[in-house]
Structure formats: C-alpha cells, structure tokens
N, C-alpha and C positions, 0 to 999 in steps of 0.2 A: 176810756177808751178799752181799758184792761180788761173789764167785764166783757165788753164786745169781742174782744180778741180772745178771751178764754170761750166765748159761746161759739166762734170761727173756727177753733181748733178742735171742736167735736166733729165738724164738718170734714166731708171729702172736699178735694178742690173743684171736683164737677158740680156738687151742691153750690159752693161758694159762689162759682162762675155762673149759676142760674140765678142767683139774687139779681131783683131789676128795683129801679128805684123810677120815682117821677111821676106825673099825672098819664095823661094821653100818649105822650111820647116815653116812652117806657125804656130806660136804658139799662144796660148791664151797670150793677152797683161797683161789683169790684173786676177789675180785667187786667190783661195784659197791654202792654203799648210799646210799640216800637222805639228804642230809644232815640233813633232821630227824629222822633217829633215831640220830645221835652224841650225845654229851654236850654239855651245854648251855656249857661253858667251850669246847670245840673251835668248837660252831656260832659263837659269839660271837666267836672267835679269827679265825674265816671272815669274818665281818661287818667287824670291826674292820681288816682288811687289803684289805678289799674284791674279795676272792675272787669273791663271790655275784654280783659285778657284770661278771666275766671269765668265768666256768665256769658250766657246766651246775647243776642242782640234786643231783645226783650224784657222789658220791666213789668212788676207787677204793681198795681196800684188798689190799696185798699180804701174807699170813702168812709168816711165818718160823719159826723154829724155836721151840717152847714158846709163850710169849704175845707173842714179837716181832711187829709190823706196822709195813709202810710204808704211808702214807696220802698221797693226791694225786688230782690231776685228770688224766682224760685229753682229749687234745685232737689228734684223728687219731691217729698211729701215736706220739704223744710223751705221758711221763708227766711232769708236774709234780710235783714231789714238796714235799708241804707239812710231813709231821710223820714222825719217827721215832719210835714209839710202842714201847718195850721192853716195857713192863708191862701192854699190853693194855688201857689206859685211855679212849682216845677211844671205843671202844664197847664195853664190857665185855660179857661174856657173860652169861646169865642164870642159866646154871651154876655161875658163881663166888661167886654170893648165894647159895647153896642150902644 
C-alpha cells in the first residue's frame, strides 16, 4: 500500500478521481462518499472524535487490492487518514450481501 500511496501522491486529485476499476461496469476507484452512507459505527466514531466539526460531510475512500480501503478527509491538497479498512467494513458493498 505504501508504494501505491507514493504513486498517488504524484497525481492531482482530479487524476485520482478519474481512475476506474471493474470490467464492463466501470466504477470510480477512489471517490468521495457522504458520511451518512457509511456504517453506523463509523459515523459514531467520526462524531466521537469530533471530526464532523472539522471536516465537510463527505469522506474520501481510496480503494486498494481486494477489499482494502483507506478512508479519510480531504482538505485542499492534504488527505487526513481516519481509518485503514482491510476488510471493506466501513461501507460494505451491496453485492457482498447477495
């Protein structure tokens, strides 16, 4: 993951947001998500840590190999890491439950 982060650090946010993944249904690989769309436990952690008072209502997600995700808030050019989510539990995808 560190090598991938170093590679991403060389890109603009616009370039990062343009990256796609998937076969025929191509999805954005890295993207913002409204905090109210992530799991309840994660929302409660944001409130407990008062991050909702510091950052906007959207959190950013980097997708890495498999189910690995890195979550945090963007402010300008800086990414503030909040969670490493190796099992994709902060915002599980619908297809995992079918």
